[in-house]
Each structure stands twice: as structure tokens, then as C-alpha cells.
N, C-alpha and C positions, 0 to 999 in steps of 0.2 A: 468578590473572584481573586482566586491564585493564579496568575500567568503559569504556575508553574502545576497545579491539580489540576489532573482527567478530571473530566463533567462534561457531563447530557444538556445542552440543551435545547428548551424544547421552545419556536416561537411560535406561540398563538394565535389565531385569526384574531382574537381583539387584542397583538400587541404585545398582549405581558407576555410576560416570563416565569416555566418550569425550569428551574435550577435542578439539578442534582451532581451532586460531589463524588468519585468515591473511587478507589483502584479499580475497581472492577464492576461490572455492568448485571452482575447479575447480582452483587452482593446491593447496589444501588437501589435492586428494583423489590427487594427484598426489605431494605431499611424503610422505604417508602409504603412498603406497601403496594406498590402501581409497580403496572406491566408495562411496559413498552408499544407493545403490542397496541396497546387500549387507548395511550394518551391520543388525546384529537389535535395532529398539529399541521400546521404549513411546515412547517421547518425544522430539521432536528439536526444542532450544533454540536460536533463532535470535538473537543477540547483534547488535545494530546497527544496520541499516539497512535502508529500505526496499531500498537497491541487490543488499545481503546476501541477506533474507529471497528477494526476487524468482530470482535467480541459486540460493539453494537449491531453491527449488519447482521451477524448468527441474531440476538435477540430477535431484533424485527422478523426475522422470518422472508413471509412472503410479500409483508408492506411494499410499499412503494412511494415511503415517505421521504422528500426530496432531501438531503444531507450535505451539509454545510461539513467538513476537516478545517478546523482551523488547530494548526502549530504550536503546543503551548513550550517556553523557550528553552533549546537543548532537541527537542525531538523533531526537527527538519522530516519532509517524511515525501513520499512519491507523488501523491494525492490532497496535500496539504499545502495550497496557494496562497495562503492568506496564513499569517500573522498569532497569534494573543494581544501583540503591540496593536493597540489602538481601536479596540474591539466595539468601544461605542460607537464609532462610524461604522459598523460591521451592520449593527443591528441597525439603523438610518439605511441604509441600504436594504437589507432587507423585507422591512418594512413599504421600503418605496416603490419595491418589487421589479427592482435595476440588477437584476441578473434572469438568467437561466437557466435550462434546464440539460445537464450529461448523462447519457445511457451507461452505461456498462455490461456487457453480459456476464452472465453467472454459471455456473455449475448446481447439481443437485444428481449426490449419488443417492442408491436402493444399497443398502446394504443389509442383510436377514428381511428382504419384502418391507424395511421400513426406509420412506426417506427422506434424507436428511437438511436444515434449512441450505437457500440455497447461498454462494459458495463465490466470491471475490476474484481468490487470488486459483487458490491451487487444491487437489484433492491428495495427498502423498503416503504409498502402502509401504508401510517397512513392518522390520521383525523388531518385537517390543528392545530387543536388545540392540546395542549398532552391531553391525561388522557380521551377522549371523543371516545368512542363503535367505532369500527368497524364491518359489519358482513358481510358477505360475504360465499360464495362456494369456496373451493378451487376443481378443476379436476384433477385432473393428466392422462396424455396420453389419453385423450377423457374423460373419466368415474369421478364420481365424488365420489370424498375418501372423505370428511366431509364436516360439514356444522359448521362455527362458527362465535362469538365475543370476539373478543378480540383488544389493544391497537391498533393492527395493524401486517405484518405478511412482513418479510425479504426476499427473494430466492436470493442466493451467490455463485460463484464459489468459488472451492477451495479456489485462491490465498485470495479474502473477510470474508472466512471463520474466519481468524482471526483479522477482524477487526468487522463492525456492527454486522457482524452476530450474533458474539460471546458474545459479550456483552448480547444481548438481548437468551443467552439461546442456542445457536448452539455450535454444533458440529464442534472439530479441524478437520478440509480437509487438508490428505497432496498432497500438487504437482507433478505428475500431474494424481490425479484421473477423472476418465472422469464418474465424479458426479456432479448434484447439491447439495443446502442442501437448505431444504425450514422452515424456522421457526418462528413459530404463537407468536406473542409476548404479556406477561402478558396475556394468553385466561384465559377464564370465564369460560370452562371446562377443567379441569386437566387432562382427559385422553389424549388430544394433543397434543402432544408431536414431539418438530423438527424430520425430516422424511430424510434420505437419498434417490434423485432419479438421474438412471440415462439420462445425460443428452443431449441423443438421444428422450427424453422424453419429449413432449412439456404441461408446468405447465399453467394453466387456473383461473384465483382468476375471477369469476363472480358472480351478486345477488350484486354491493360492495355498501354499503347500511350507513349513517353515518348522522349524526343530521349537521355535520356540509362542509365544503367543502373535499371532500378528495384526497389526493395529492399521486403521486408516483414522489419517490428521487433519482436519479442517481447519483451510487457512490458518496454521502455526496455532489454533487455541482450542479445538476438541479432539479429543480422541474417544475414537470406534476403535470397541477391540474387532475382531476375523473371524468369524466361528465356522470352521465350514462351512462360508456362505461365499460365491460369484458376487461381484461390484460390476452394476451395472453407474456409467457416470455418463447424462446427457445436459443438454443446457437448461439451465433453467427459464420457463417462460416469463418469470419475475428478474426484467433486468434493476442492476442498482442505480439508482437514478441521486446525480449530485451536482448541487448546486455548482453553478460558472458566471464568476462572473469577466467583464473585459480585461486584457494584460491592464491596461492603464489603472482598470478601479485597481488589483489586484496590490500591483503599484503605492496605490495612495490608501488601500486597505491594512498596509504593512509599516501604515504609520511614518512614508518616509516623503519627501520632497520630488514630485520631476521634473526634468530639468525644463529652466528657461532664461530667456533670454536678464539679466543681469538679480539672478537669484542662488546667496548659498544653499552650498548644503548646509541638513544636519542631520545627514546619517552619521558620520564617527563623533559624534558628542559623546555617549557614555562608551565605548566602545572600550575593554584595554589596548594596550597599546600593539602588543600580540594580532591582532583581530586586526590594529590600524596599518603593521606592515604588508603583511597578509593582503588586503586591500590593495593597498598600493604596488602588489608584483600583481597582481592581476589588473591592476590599469594600464599598465607597463607591460607587461609582455601578452598581456587576453586568456585566451583560455588552456590553463594547464593542470597537471595528476598531481595528487597531494606530495608523491615526493619530489616533482617539479618547484612544489613551493617550498618544500622545505629544503632542498640547495639551492632556490635562491635565497630566503630569509636568514641559513642560518641554526635556525629555532629548532629545538628537538620534534620532535614527530607527534608526541602529545598534548602540545605544545598550536601546533601547527590543526592537528584536528578538530581540539576545543572549539579554537578562533575560525575553521567552516563550520561547522556544527554549531553556532554565535553568529556567524554571517548569514549561514542558509536560514535559519529558524527566520531571519526579518530581515528577510525579503533581497537581501543587500543582491547576494550574490545564489547565483542556480549551481545544484548539482545533475549530472546527467551522466548517462553511462554510454564507453569511447567504442562504439560501431568498432575501431581498431581491432580491443581488447578487453572484452566483456565484463573482464573479472577486476578494474582498473576505473572507479569513477573519473572524471572531470570538470576541473571547478571555472567560473565565468561571472563576470558583473552581470548585475538585472538591465538589462538593456531602462534606458531611463533617471535610473533611480538615484544618479548624483551627476555633481560639477567634475565634467571634463577641460 
């Protein structure tokens, strides 16, 4: 299996593997004549990027199969603790039950009296043509909260708060807070601010109107036309279930040696010179933004961006959102992955 390929890997009860490789979950199912919902799996390993993971979750719908996201090279992501490097050890640990389950809340939307599949990140409601005003009324728990005109509105889970919601000005919400965030995007009324709602309280968007077709975008993957319909959004009773290893196992499964007395590091052997320089700068200075790393290394910003993507995918460097400026990412070494 190539590291850069998107894949769906199912760990069967007898420890054999069902491996399906393609760019699209839907085409995977059609090509193999298999429905992901009907596969009898203990664990579903998703190798690839955010798009692969979110498409997979939408495809399996209400099934609660534990999922292990594995980042392919060059595709670091928030939920991908393990990279494709050293995948053989991943298999061994899965088969030996050296993992636990982590649940994350999902949303479900009712549009034109049809319920969507559970949604991990967000429901975003926008006009099909960008920068076209959308008017609506927001109801919380059955009561009118405001009427507004804006580019759109986003309702997100804590998991989705660092995704599209954050780019629209929404707050960072730490998992496992039992809340949703509701974010008006470029409202015509400056008093309209993001709000936090208990996740047992239904959110309804009513009276939706625009000069062009309005769409509900589910996890950035699926678009559902909204035709003279109200939208009801609530917590799904079917949480997403993820496979979790301990921090020590994550470092080991990323193909790295934990720091021990007398043990030399094997991390930098196959890295390009630019990535090695970025690694050394982070060793010396600690946590830095991409701009600061660019200033310290005198490398082109594009080169620094590529070097960081490699280091994050290899599990050597971790990427986090700066709490001082949520528009900016900060980078630091993963503790215990290299000798210092």
C-alpha cells in the first residue's frame, strides 16, 4: 500500500484485512460492490487526509465503527495522531487491543423533512453564489433569537470549532464540551456575534431567503439544496468513535524512537536539509509561528511550509492553534521524539 494513497482499511475479527484504495469513498464502494455500512469490522483505518476521513464518516452514517485516522505523507491533520510510517506496528497494536475508544459529538440536520447522516464538524448554510446576501431567522430551543442578513451561518461541534467555523470568526471550543457554536458569517448587523448553545438545545434556521439557490454544506463534503425549507440542527445520538493510543504509543507508531539514555536519534536521517534546519530552530527556540520560523531560517515561506508539513506528518512536530491569535498556527517539537 503506497503511503500517499487514500485508503480504507478494515480490521476484521479474524485479523485479516479488507483494503480498498481510491480517492473517493463513494467510488470505492461502487468499484468493489461493497457498502461500507455492511462491512463487519472491528476497526476502520482511514489513511489519507481530512477529506477522506469526513467522507468516510458521512458514508458509514449511524454506524459506530471505531475509526483510526492515519495521515499519509504530506497530509497532517487535527485528528490524525498516527502517520502511515511504520504501519506494520499499527496493525500489531490494533490486533493486540492496545488502544481505547474516544467519542466525539456529531450533529444531524433535518432539511425538507429528511435527516442527514451524522456530521462531525459543521453544517454551513450559504447562498450558492459567494457574497450573495442570505436572510434568515435563528431560533434557539424553539424561541426566536435573532433575524439577520449575512453571507451565511455555521453551526459546529467542538471538533469543528477549529475548522471552517474558526475561519468565519467562531470561538475555539475544547472537546468534550457539551455545546455547539453558532457563527453568523459577515453579518450586516455588527451586533450579531458567535454564540455558544448547549448541545441538548435544538437550533433552527427559518425563513431562509436569497436571490440564488441556498445550500447546506455538510462537513465541507456534501451540498444539500435548501428549497423553501427550514433547517433543524441538533445533536446526533450517534457519536463518532475514534481509536486512541497513549501519547507514548503515538510516538512509537509514528516510526520514532523515544528518547532514552544512550540512544541516538533516527528521526532526521531521511529528511531534506530544509526540514532539518526547521527542526533545529524549533529545538533551540521552542514554540514558533511559521512566520517566525521563516525569519529565523531565512528560507522561502513555501519551503518552510513544506518542511513543516513533512515534520508534522512524521510525528516530530505538532501543529496547534495560537490562543493569542486564532488565525495563526504555532509549531513545537513533540516531546520525547528526539534526543536533546
